Short mmCIF file of the C-alpha atoms (twelve columns), coordinates in Angstrom:
data_MODEL
# 
_entry.id   MODEL 
# 
loop_
_atom_site.group_PDB 
_atom_site.id 
_atom_site.type_symbol 
_atom_site.label_atom_id 
_atom_site.label_alt_id 
_atom_site.label_comp_id 
_atom_site.label_asym_id 
_atom_site.label_seq_id 
_atom_site.Cartn_x 
_atom_site.Cartn_y 
_atom_site.Cartn_z 
_atom_site.pdbx_PDB_model_num 
ATOM 1  C CA . MET A 1  14.031 -70.285 -108.172 1 
ATOM 2  C CA . LEU A 2  13.943 -66.586 -107.481 1 
ATOM 3  C CA . PHE A 3  10.189 -66.646 -106.958 1 
ATOM 4  C CA . THR A 4  10.303 -69.600 -104.616 1 
ATOM 5  C CA . SER A 5  12.831 -67.892 -102.329 1 
ATOM 6  C CA . ILE A 6  10.876 -64.635 -102.290 1 
ATOM 7  C CA . PHE A 7  7.493  -66.153 -101.681 1 
ATOM 8  C CA . LYS A 8  8.618  -68.969 -99.473  1 
ATOM 9  C CA . ARG A 9  6.709  -68.716 -96.177  1 
ATOM 10 C CA . LYS A 10 7.581  -69.975 -92.775  1 
ATOM 11 C CA . LYS A 11 5.516  -72.905 -91.503  1 
ATOM 12 C CA . LYS A 12 3.654  -72.052 -88.347  1 
ATOM 13 C CA . ASN A 13 3.831  -74.516 -85.528  1 
ATOM 14 C CA . HIS A 14 0.472  -74.355 -83.811  1 
ATOM 15 C CA . ARG A 15 1.589  -76.478 -80.928  1 
ATOM 16 C CA . LYS A 16 3.344  -74.442 -78.316  1 
ATOM 17 C CA . LYS A 17 6.066  -76.067 -76.241  1 
ATOM 18 C CA . PHE A 18 5.691  -75.594 -72.543  1 
ATOM 19 C CA . ASN A 19 8.507  -76.113 -70.130  1 
ATOM 20 C CA . TYR A 20 7.136  -77.677 -66.985  1 
ATOM 21 C CA . ASP A 21 9.256  -78.729 -64.034  1 
ATOM 22 C CA . PHE A 22 7.018  -81.684 -63.530  1 
ATOM 23 C CA . ASP A 23 5.007  -83.648 -65.994  1 
ATOM 24 C CA . ILE A 24 1.517  -84.765 -65.021  1 
ATOM 25 C CA . ASN A 25 2.531  -88.210 -63.940  1 
ATOM 26 C CA . ASN A 26 5.218  -87.035 -61.617  1 
ATOM 27 C CA . TRP A 27 2.862  -84.313 -60.340  1 
ATOM 28 C CA . MET A 28 0.163  -86.873 -59.489  1 
ATOM 29 C CA . ASN A 29 2.654  -89.126 -57.706  1 
ATOM 30 C CA . LEU A 30 3.541  -86.380 -55.273  1 
ATOM 31 C CA . THR A 31 1.828  -86.071 -51.988  1 
ATOM 32 C CA . LYS A 32 -0.684 -83.321 -51.313  1 
ATOM 33 C CA . GLU A 33 1.760  -81.445 -49.113  1 
ATOM 34 C CA . GLU A 34 4.504  -81.628 -51.720  1 
ATOM 35 C CA . ARG A 35 2.195  -80.292 -54.387  1 
ATOM 36 C CA . LEU A 36 1.063  -77.436 -52.105  1 
ATOM 37 C CA . GLU A 37 4.707  -76.599 -51.291  1 
ATOM 38 C CA . ILE A 38 5.717  -76.499 -54.957  1 
ATOM 39 C CA . ASP A 39 2.631  -74.469 -55.844  1 
ATOM 40 C CA . SER A 40 3.253  -71.940 -53.081  1 
ATOM 41 C CA . ARG A 41 6.925  -71.528 -54.125  1 
ATOM 42 C CA . GLU A 42 5.832  -70.862 -57.707  1 
ATOM 43 C CA . LYS A 43 3.175  -68.361 -56.567  1 
ATOM 44 C CA . ASP A 44 5.716  -66.536 -54.366  1 
ATOM 45 C CA . GLU A 45 8.223  -66.296 -57.212  1 
ATOM 46 C CA . LEU A 46 5.539  -65.032 -59.586  1 
ATOM 47 C CA . MET A 47 4.427  -62.440 -57.062  1 
ATOM 48 C CA . ARG A 48 8.007  -61.209 -56.573  1 
ATOM 49 C CA . LYS A 49 8.361  -60.795 -60.296  1 
ATOM 50 C CA . LYS A 50 5.098  -58.879 -60.546  1 
ATOM 51 C CA . LYS A 51 6.069  -56.617 -57.657  1 
ATOM 52 C CA . ALA A 52 9.472  -55.853 -59.290  1 
ATOM 53 C CA . LEU A 53 7.785  -55.066 -62.598  1 
ATOM 54 C CA . LEU A 54 5.282  -52.767 -60.911  1 
ATOM 55 C CA . LYS A 55 8.078  -50.988 -59.066  1 
ATOM 56 C CA . SER A 56 10.035 -50.401 -62.213  1 
ATOM 57 C CA . ILE A 57 6.903  -49.125 -64.001  1 
ATOM 58 C CA . ARG A 58 6.191  -46.710 -61.133  1 
ATOM 59 C CA . ASP A 59 9.791  -45.466 -61.111  1 
ATOM 60 C CA . GLU A 60 9.705  -44.817 -64.858  1 
ATOM 61 C CA . TYR A 61 6.337  -43.032 -64.542  1 
ATOM 62 C CA . ILE A 62 7.750  -40.794 -61.798  1 
ATOM 63 C CA . LYS A 63 10.777 -39.950 -64.005  1 
ATOM 64 C CA . ILE A 64 8.504  -39.050 -66.920  1 
ATOM 65 C CA . LYS A 65 6.235  -36.982 -64.670  1 
ATOM 66 C CA . LYS A 66 9.177  -35.045 -63.262  1 
ATOM 67 C CA . LYS A 67 10.506 -34.214 -66.753  1 
ATOM 68 C CA . ARG A 68 7.273  -32.355 -67.625  1 
# 
């Protein structure tokens, strides 16, 4: 009993769960314009997140550089 609790390993789930707003069937039922609009919104959101991350990294780097 003691050995089983010590050496018990977690099972790895090799299948990753992805959270998509649209599944493939709904995506294919959309018109080309709707797909382009959704895609452009997602790209814009991703770009805003990247820019915010880069800005925070630059600010931290400037703080570290000033301390030296």
